N, C-alpha and C positions, 0 to 999 in steps of 0.2 A: 363248513365252508371246505371245499376239497379245490387247491389250488395248483395244476400242472406248473411244475417250476421251468419247462422249456417257454409256456405263453407269460408267465411271470419276468422273465428274464427279458423279453421283447418290449417291455415300459421300464426296465430297472435292473441294468446288466450286474448282477449278482454274480459274483466271482467264489465268494464262502464255499469250503468242503457243508455236504447237505449237512451231517451232524454238527458242525460251528453256526451255520444258519438258522436252523430251527432253536437251536441254544439261545442264539443273540435274540430272534424276534419274539420269543418267550420273553426274554429278562427287558427288552422295548414294548410291552405291554400287549404282544399280538401271540396269546397263548397257543402254542404249537400242541396237537394231540398226539403226532405221529404220522408217519412217511409209508408209502405203501409204493411199488413201483406197477407201471399200465401192465406190463407185461404178467404178473399177477403170481399165480403159482406155477407156470410155464417153465419146463426145467427140462432140460434132455432133449428139447426138440430145433430138431435142426434140417435144413433143405437138402431136396435127394431127386434123382433124374431115374426115371424110370426106363429102364434098359429092354425089357421083355417081360411079356404078359403070357402066362398061359393055363387053360384050363385047368382045375382041381380035379384031380385023377376021382374024387371019393364024394363030391358035394358039386350040384349044377350049380348053385348060384353063387359058389366061391371062385377066385382066379388066385393064382398065384404068382407075386411079382416080385422081379427080379431088381433092386434098388440098387442105385449108384451115391453114396453119399460123400464121397470127396476121400474115405479113407484108405482107399486100395484096396479092399476087401468088399465086394457086392452084398448085399443082404435080401435074401428070402421072407417076403410078407405076404401074408394071406389077408385079402381085404369082399367084401362083398359090395364095394362101391360099385354102381353101375355107368359112371364117368370115368373112368379112370384110360387113357391112351397111352400106347409106347411113344417117350420123348416128350411126356406132361414135367414137369417139375411139382415136386408136391414138397408138404410139411412131413417130416417123420419123426414119431415118436421112437426114441431108440430104449434097448431095453434098459430097465430103471429109470424110467421116464416119470414126468409127472404133467397130466395135461387138464381142462379147464376142472374146477370143482373138486380138486388136489388126489384123482384118482392117478393110482400109479401103473404104470404100464411095465410088463415082463415079456420076456419069450416064452412063448408057451406052444403045445402042441394044438393043431386045428385041422380036425378031421384027417391025422395021422402025417400032416405037414407041420414042421417046428418054425413059427411065425417070429421073424426075427423083429420082433417090433410093432406098430401102429402109424397106417395112413392117417391123418388126422381131418377133418371137415373143419368149418371156420366154428361150430359151435363149439368143437372140442378143444378150441383152441379161446374158448372165451367171449366170442363175440358174435353177432349174424349178419344178413345180410344188408341192414341197415348201414351198418361199419364198413361193408366192404360186399357193394351192389353185384360186385363179378362172381360173387360166390353162387356157388348151383344151390337150386332149393332142396335139394337132396344129393348127395357125395361128397366126395373127397374137394377139400379146397385147390383149385390149381392155379397157380401164380401164373400172370397173364402174361410175363415175362420170362426169358432166361434166369436165373441167378447162379451166384457162385455156390457150390456143392459144398454140403458141410458146415453152412454157414447158420448161427443160432436164429432158429426165426423170429426172437423179439427183435433182432437188429433187421432182418429183411423187411417185416412190416412195419417197423419205427415203433417199436412198444419199448423204448428202453426210455424212459420220462418217467423221472418222480412227481409223486403227487404228495402234498402237502394237506394235512387235512389240521383245519385251525379251529379254535374253539373261541367264537365273535359274540360279546355280551351284547346285548338289546338295546345300549345306550349308542351302538359305531355303526347304523346302517350304510354310513359310506366305505366299511368293511367288508360288509358283504358282497364283494366283486374283486375281480382278477385287478383293476386297476386301484381299488384300495387298499387292498394288499400291496402290492408294487408302490405306493407312495410309503406305505410305513417303511418298507424294505429300504429304498429310496434315501428318509430322513434316518434312518438306524444305521444305514454303512455310508453315511455321506455323498452319494452320489447321484447324480441325476438321475429326475424322475422323468421318463419321456411318453405321454399320452399319444394316443394315436391321433396324427393332423385329421380332421374331419373335413372333406371336399365332395361336396354333389354338384355334378355337372347338369342335373337336370335336362336331360335331351327329349326327354317325352313331349307330346303337343298338349295344347291347353294351360289351365291353372286347375290346382289344387282345389282351390275355395269355389271354381264351379264346379267341379265333378262331387264333392261332398259337402255339408255342412254340418254344424253340431250347435246342440244347445243343452247347455247343461242347467239344468233346474233345480239341483240342489249342490251349490258354489262348498257349503261347512265338507261335505261329504267328497265332494270332488273338486279340488281348487284346482286343478289344472288339466285340460284334454288334449293334446299333440296330436294333429292326423295328418298322413302322406299318403297321397295316390300314388299307385305303380300299374304300367300299362303296361300290355303286351307280355304277359307274365308266362313264361317256361320255367312249369314244374319238372324239376329232374335232382336224382340223387347231388350232395353236395360235394363239394371238392374234398380231397381225401384230407390235405388238413385241416379242416373246418370239423369234419367228423372224429378226427383223432381227438380234437382238442375237448369237442363235448361230450365226446366217452370218457377222456381221462377225466373230467369234471364233475362226472356221474349222470349226464343227461346221454337219452338214446338218440342217434339222429333218425331224422323221419324223411323230411327233402327241403331242398334250398331253400324256400320263403318259411316254412317253420323254424328250420334250423337256425336262422339269420336272427328270429327272435329270440331264440332261446341264446344265440349266442351273448347279443346287445345283454341280455340279462344278467350272465354271467361277468362278462366282461366290464358295463356300466354300472351293474346291482339293478337297473331301470327294467321291472317287467314289461313286457310288450305284449300285443294281440294282434295277429292279422285276419280281416273279415275279407272275405267274398263281396267284392261289391256290387254284385248284382245280387244279392241275396238281399241288402239291405231297401228297404221301400221308399220311394222316394229318395233315396240316397240324402239319407236326411238321419243323422244319428243322434240319439236322443239319452243324455244321462240323468234319471231320475229316479225314487223309491219305486219298489216292485209294488202292483198293485195287489190288495186283499184276494186271496185264491185265486193268483197267477201262479202257470209253472211254465216250467222250462226243460228239455232236455239238452243236457249238457255235454260235452265232446267225449265222454268218457258211456256213452249210450243210457244213464241213467237220470229218470225224468225226476224231477224237484221242486219241491211245493216252499213257494217262496211266501214273504209277509212282508210289511209298508217299512220296517225296520232294514229292507236290507235294500242295498244300490245296485240297478241292473244297466246295462248298457242296452240301447231299445230302437225300434224306428218307430215310426206313427203306429204300426201296428202290433209288434210284437217284441218281447226282447231279444235278445241276440245272444246275449252274455251276461252271468252274475261277476258285477264289476269285481276288478281284483283278486277271483279267483279261478273261472274257467268260463272259456267260452262256449256258446251252443251250437248244438249239431248243425243248427237249420240255416247257420252263417258260416262255417268250416270251408276250409278250402282245399275244392277236388281240382281233380288234374285238370279239368277244364276250364277252369278260371283265367281270365284274361284279366282283370285288373283287381287287384288288391289293395286295401286300406291298411295301413298301419297304425297302431295306437298306441300312442306313450302317453299316458293318464297317470295322475298322484291321487290315491283314495286315502283317505281318514284311517288311520291305524287300527283302530279300536273298533271300529263299525266292519272293520274286512276280518277280523278275529271274532268276534261273535256272529259274523253271516257265515264264515266257513264252518265254524262250530255248528249253527243252527242246520246247516245242511250235508254235515258230515264229509264235508270234501277241504284238507288241507294241501294246499298246492306249495309248489316254489315261489310261485308270484305272490301267493297269500303271506308265505310265509315271511316275504320280505316288505311287503306293502304293511303287516303289522307291526313292523319298527318305527314306521314313518319317513318317508322318502323326503327327497330336497325337490320339491317341485321345479328349479329350476335346471335340474338332471333330464327334464323330461326331453325338451330340445336337442340338445346333443344327442339322447340315444338313438330319436326317431331319425335324425341327419346320419347317423352311425349307421343304421341300418337301412337308410337308401344308399350310402355309398358300399354298405356290401353287397347288394342289390346289383350298382353297376361293375363290383369287382368279379362277381360271379357269371356276368350276362346273363340274368335272371329277370330281367324287365327294363321298362324305361319308366325313369324317375318322372313325374309329372312338376313343372314348376309348382315352386310355394309350399305353404303348409298353412293349414289353419289349425290357429293359437284361441283354446278359449281360456286365458288367464285373469279372472277378474279381481283377484288380491296379490300381487306380486309379495312374496317374500323378499325382503331386504338382508343385505349382512349387519350385520351388530357390533358393536366396539366395545370392547373389554379396559377399564384400565389395569396395571400393572405395578408392581415397585419394586426394582431386584434387589431392595434390604429384607422386604417384607416377605418373599420367595425364599431367600437364603435363609432367614430366620426359622423360617415354617419348615424348612425342607434340612438345618441341621449343615448346611453346607458352604462353601465360597466360591460362588461362579461369577465370573464377571458377567458384567452386564452384557458386552458383545458376545459372549457365546450364547447368555439366554435369547438372544435378537436372531442368532443364528438357529438356532431350534427352532422357532416361532418362523423363520423364514424357510425353512426345509419341510415345515407339514403346512404351508400355502397361510398363513396370516399376513397382512399386512402390519407393517410394524411404522408405527410413529414413535421414533426413539427422541423426540424432543419431549414430548408431550408424554411419554411413556402409555403409548395405548395401544392395543392391535384391532385389527379389523377381522372379524371370524367370517370364515365363508358359511354359506347356508348349509353344505352338506356337514358340519361339526356342530350338531344340535347338542352336543353333548359339554359344549363348552360353554359356562353361564356366568363365573365367579373366577377370582382371581386364583383361587385354590386350584380350581380344574386346571390354569396357566401353569402353574405349579407343579402338577401332575405332570404335564407334560417337560416342561421341565428335567422332573425327573427322571422320567422314562428312557430319553436318548442321551441325558447327561449320561446314565447308567445308576441304574440301584447299587451296583458292585462297587461305587465308587463312592458312594455315600458311607462316611466314619459313621460308627456307633457312638452313640451319645446319651450321658444321664438324662432323662427327663426334666425340664423347667417347673418350677411351681411350686405351689405348696401342695404337699401330698395328702388325701383326704383319706379316713380309715372308714373301708364300708364296715357293715353291721347289720344283721336281720332286724326288720321289723318285730314289735313286741308281738303281733298275729304270725308271723314267720318263726319266731321261737315257739310258739304255745303249738303250733302246725307239728313244729321238727317233735316237741314234747308228747303231742298225743301218739304219734308215731311209732315213737321209740318205747313209749309204753305198752302201744299194741303189739311190739312186736316183744316185750320184755314179758308179755302175756301167751306166748308162743305161737302167736299169728303171723302170715306171711302177707305182704303187702302185694296188692295186686293194680291192675292198670287197666279198666274198661274203654271201651267207646265210648262217645259223649254224642254221639247218634244212633240211632234206634230205628226200629221197626213200630210202628202203629201197630202192630199186631201184639205189642208185649201190655199194651192194655187190656185185651182181652185175657190173655194170660193169666195177670195178675187178681182179672176179677172185679177192673175197675168200670163202675156204671156208665152207662154211654154220656149223660147227662154232667159227668166230675167234670172240674175246671180242670183234674191232671192231663183231660186229653186234648184241652188247649195249648199247642204245641208251636214252637217256632219250626216253619219247613224248610227245608234246605232247599233253594232251586236250581242246584245242580247235583245231586245226589249220586252215589256209586250207583244205587239201586233204591228199592223199596226197603229193604231190612237196613237201608244204614239212609232215611229220608227225615226223620222229626230229632231233634233234639231233644236229650231226654228231661222230665218231669219230677221222676221218679229214680232214685239211686240202686235200687237192687236187683234190678234185672241182669247187670254185668257181673255181680257176684254168684248171682242164682244159678249164670248160666258156667262162671266157673267151679259153683260145687258140683253141677250138673255133670259135667267134664271128668272130674276126680272122682264123682260116685260112680260112673258108668263106666270107670278104667279101675276099679276095684280099690281104691283108696277108703280104709275102713274111716279115718275121719282125716276132717280138715278145716280149719282154721284161716280165713280171710277177710283183709280188710283195705278199705280203699279212701283216700281222702279226694275227693272229686267234687265237683259243682255239678247241679242241675240248673236248668234254666227256664226261668215261671214266667211265659208272657205279660206284660199288662194290659194289654188287648190283643185281639186278635180279630181281625189280621193286623199283622205285625207292624205297628209304624215308629216304632222306639225300642230300643237294647231294653232285653228283656231283665228281669234280677237274676243275676247268676250267683245261687247260694250254694258256698261250700259246705261242706257234708262229708262224714264219716261215716260209713256202712261198714257193719260187721257182720260176716256169715258163717255159722258154725254148724257141722253134724258129728254125729258120732256118740260114742259113751262121755254122755252129758245129758244135762235137762237143763230146764230153765233159767236154775240158780247159778249155773254156770255162769252163762250169757252174762245175768245180771250181776255175777261178781265180778266181772271185766268192767261192767261199767261205775259200778260201783267205785274199784279201785281206781280208774280213771278220774272221778271227781275227786276221790282225796289226793290223787297226785296235783289235780288242779288246785288244790285248796279251797275245795266247794263241795265238801263230802258232808258237812254238817247242814247244807244247805238242799242238798239237793232230796227232792221227795218222788214216792212210784205211785201212782192212782191207774187206778183200773180204764183200760181204754178199749173200747171195743165198736168203735168206727173205721178202720182200718180195713176194709174189705178183704187185702191179700194176708192179715194177718189172724191167728187163732181166736175166737171173739173171748175165749174165757182163760188165755193164757197169755196176755201181753197188758204192758204195763206203762202209762205214759211218763215220760221222766221231767219232772216241774224243778223249774230251778227260783226261787223267790217270786212264784206267781206265775214263770213265764214257762211255757210247754216248750221244752230244745228236742225233742224226741222222743223213740220210744224205742222200748225193748221186749221182746217174745218171741214165740215160737209161728213158724210159717203156717201160715193154712192149709190143711191136708191137701185139696183140692188142689192149690196153687204148687204146692210141692210134686203132685202128680204131671202137672204140665211141663213141670222142667224133668221129668224124667227121674225123680229123686225119690226113692221108696223107703224112708227114712225122715224121722222128725229133723226138721231144720230151725234151728235160732237165728234170730236177725236182731240187730240195734244199729238204728240209725237216727245222728245225732245232727244238730244244726251247729256248723263249727262258730258261725258268726255271734251266734249266742251261747258258746261256751268262751269263747274268745273273754265276751264281754264281762264275763260274770267270772271269770275265772280271779285267784288272788293267789299271787306269787310272793307275796309277803309273809315271813314264818316269824311268827310271833313267839318268843319263848315262853315257857310254862314250866316252872321250876317241879320236879317229883314231890308227890303228896308226902308229909310230914307221918300224919297220923291214919289209921286205919278206920275201913270203910265199914258200915252197916248194912246187910244183905237178908233181904225179907225174899222170899220164894211165894209166887202166889200163883195157882190153878183155878181157874174157872170154865163155866159152862156160858157159851153166847150161842146165839143162832149163826149156822153156818155160812149167811151172808155178808155178818161179819168181818170186815178185815182186819189182820195184826195191824195193819195202819191206825185204823181208826183207835184200837186198841193202843198203842204203844202212844199217840196225841193224847189220849184222855190222862194216861198217867203223869206224860210229862206237863198236863196241864193241872193238874193238882199235886203234884209231888214237893210243894214247897223248894226254899232254898238250898236245900242240902240235897238235892235229886242229884246225882252223879250220871249213872247209868241205866237204860231199859233193854234187857236183852229177853230176846224171843228163845227158848231152847226147848219147846215142847209142844205139837198140835198133833191130837189123836180123835178118831170118829172109829168108833167099833161099836162095839155088841153091849157093853157097859152104858155107852152115851145114848139118848134120846133121840132117835130119828129126828133130824132136821138140826140138830144142835154141833158141836163140837168143844173140845178142851183143848183148852191152850192155856201156855204152861211162862210165867216171865220170872225173868231174876232182876229185883230192883237193888240197885244200891245207893246208899248217901254217903257222905264223907263233909268233912269243914275243913279248911284249909287252918282253922287257926285253933282247936280242940281237936280231943277224941268224944265222939259223938255217945252220948247214952241211948238206949230204946226210947226213954219219955222223949227223948228231942225230935223223933219220928212216927213218935206214935200218932201225931195230930195227922202229919201227913199221909201216913199208910190210912187211915180213917175216912180221909178226904178222899183219896186214891178210889177205894173202894167204894164209896159212896155215890161217886161220879161215873165207875164203871156201870154200877147197877142201874142209876138213874138214867143215863145217856144211852146203853148201848145194854142194860138190862140183864148184864152180867152177874151170875151166881155164883157163889165160891162152891168149890167141891168138895170141903171138908163137912157143909153145913146140910 
């Protein structure tokens, strides 16, 4: 919100220096972003008088001017402007000056003549003919009257005005206006707030109600619509003072009627619109929802598609405006307009925001309506516009207004307790001072019952805590003494799940992996890259209703795409090896289309490539299981159902019979899809199941006192028999003294029959009570050998 200081001071006579004013306003709650001068970058540009003009000796289209700038020494300036005449008063950019756009001007040679500056057009001063209608369409700006020579152009054109930019929060729609900021400034400095006195003479003939009628078909989206009629309209440029204020506030002047609506919007915060009455069929305004397939060409010349969720202003035949966003080209004010309808309405904020986004058109008006405006402001705004019409003499105001206001918004009361406010703020402010603060912000105070009546332009005041905030900001945050917090403090701590998650991350880092963070929303094309079948449930996703683009349009159901993209980036940037992990969520909808929140499953995803194999990433997973206290309960079984994983080099991770994830090699085709020209290894684990299964209770077990007996066996088994099956059979028959089963060799070669493999195990037995003899383990060894032969067809190699 840009506020010219000269405009603000008309309603609140602030005398503080600009720097102090900016600090004070920020401290009282109206945050100031900065300040600029209306003159912008203009520097060293003065008024000059053309004393003589001669033809340039070496250029047909250039002339040489002798310029008096009041220094006693005439300047020679070369120009190609066709409109300069002897005797003209013109803006002169001297040597080392700066014109609009930051361009520097220096003395230079133009076709053999030294030019000691430049004569400026109105565009080179940062303005256009809307700001200065007297300026020529092409050529140097000529001052309409003689001016003092050598005077700063910014002073002559009245550009020495500071413009303060405010950052206004969306809960303060009243402050999106000059009057709102002036009210805040008056309360900050304890000075009178003097809004304009609005009086309308209504010298036109007839009645507005006879000229126009209004019908609201959706009062929920349009709680109020006020209309006034102006006859005998005279379209012309606005006076200089209005054009200056509009330009300073960031709005380009157009003509008097349009400028009045913009002026009221800036001054009062109420957007307005003007229609040519003759373009409204039957002179009947209808506020309704758009029809399916309806279209309108807006004032910017773009045809826009509408839908029934949008509100439009129409006549019985056609839409003439998108409510709260922009008017239609079919009802715009032309130079031949004789009667004008001023619209001052209030529309539903969320609906305006949605509409503006759908049609791709966000305007100053829509940005204000989005915040939620006070319906009681609409009447003052339309009357202010009528007053300005009379001030500018650009039309005759027809008596009366048409006001459709089905459900009037009333003020409301809030109770307050001075004791509670002081305790809440940690202050000792008197009740009288609190009441004065309330009155300065236009709250009506009932000191007997300790109540205030809140005006309808302050929707942010809903509870006593809001009143305490008002007291604090106008009493002065800098005056509130710091105090220790009262009450019984509590010590925050992580939950068990958070501690396990932290431990998992620390373990991954200890394994030499780097933590990554990838997007939760992805492209549907990911499923094709991962070879996921078309009928897979993993393709049933939560679809984002307003995505940044197709590449970010669905929530992920598998966690590996982001990690694979990161590995691909590392590989294609010639990193020899990389290891990345991420703890993040996948989103599995319960049903499609989505009617309830999806299951959000936290997942650990690990990806690696380089000088490693399957056993390296399996070792990472095994180490994690040990750290979580479930190393002895974790099992690894063959997994062949995952289309993106290598079917012969992938294992499911099972804990207590529950599948918690998988570990293995990425399918070569998928690696190729991601432009990775080497083997990639992945591990994906369900964090919820890991946390549930984890056991962080450490049980002390004394070191063994007695030696172990070790037996090594080598056997032949069919190549489809897994080492897990063998280990399980050994443990099944190993007896009470079995301590450890360790695989130490797997061999296939010329000495081994085709279709078989040789596996060798070291089996350890130990007793905690005595030293074992060979006879103590003989029966167990025989049971192991018999079980292996019977269940798995194993043959000892030494037989």
